[in-house]
N, C-alpha and C positions, 0 to 999 in steps of 0.2 A: 504494500500500500504506500503510495507516495503522499507527501504532505500537501495540503490544499492551501495555497497562498491567496486564493481569490483573485482579485484583479491586480494584486501586488506581485512584483517580481520575486523569485526565490532569492534568498540571501546568497551572496557569493561565497561566504565562509562563516564559520561560527566565531562569534566574538565573545571574549571573556564575560563582559557584563550581561550579555544576553543568555549565555550558558548558565551563569549563576542564578538568574532570575526567571528561567524557564522560557525565554524567547524574547525577540525584539519588541513585539507588540506589548507583551506584559510589562517589560521594563519601561517602555515609553509611557504606558498608562500609569504605572506606579510613580514614575518621576513627575508626571504632570500633577497627579493628585497630592504629591508631597512638596511641590515647589513652593517656596516662601511667598511668591506672588499669587498663589492660588488661595488667598485667605477667604475669598468668597466661594471657593469650591467650583466644581464643574458639574453641569448636568451631563449624564452619560452620553446622550445623543450629541451634544455639542462637542464633547471630548472626542468622540469617534470621528466627527467631521474635521476637527482641528488636527488630529493625528493621522488622518487617512486610514484609520482602522475600521474594521467592520463593527457595526453596532452590537451584534451578538457577542463579539469578543469582549468589547468594553463592558457590556451588561453582565457577562459571566464573571469577569474580574471583580466588578463592583459588588455583585451578589455574594461572591466568596468572601471578600473583605468585610462586607457588612455582617456576614454570618458569624464572624468571630470578633466583632466589636472593634475593628481597626479604623472604621470610618466615622466621621462626625457629619451629621446632617445639617446643612445650611439652608438658607431661604430658597424657596421655590424648587425644591428637589435637588439642589446642588450638594455634592459630597466632596470631602477631602480627607486625607489621612489625619487621624486624631492624634494630636501631639501630647495628649494626656494618657494615651494608651501605651503600655510597655512595648507591645508588638509594633505599634505605630512609630514610637521613638526609635526602636531597633531598625525598622525598615528604612526610616529616613536616614539614620546613620549609615546603613549599608549602601544606600543609593549615593550618598555624598562621598563615601569612601571609594566607590568604584567609578566615579565620574571620569577619571583619567583612563579607565579601561574600556570605555564605550567603543573605541575604534581599534582596540587591541585584539588581534586574532588569538585563538587558543589552539595549541598544538594537540591534536587528537590523533591517535593511531587509526589507520584505516580499519574498517570492519572486515572480518572474514566473510566471504560469500558462503552461503549454505551449500553443503555438499562438497566442500573442499577441506 
């Protein structure tokens, strides 16, 4: 089964920051929700449009974060990472720490093909 990138191009290689956070789109959504300038938060549909991600992807990430109390709800359905949550604080710290690794490729050994 090959990955489905929708209308987006497949990534050229795997980057450290994306590998740590489960993929490019997840990392970008988390970064946007935790950005200091996002004090008013994001409505998920607006975030999807701004990042060029599928709405379903953004809504799934938001739903997962909401389920374990990492998001704070702002006015008119906007959400952002809760800076009073231990997991939220840790997530923000991780995102800040790996900012310099966003364009850094990770060296992964090639996978063996089945039957060899």
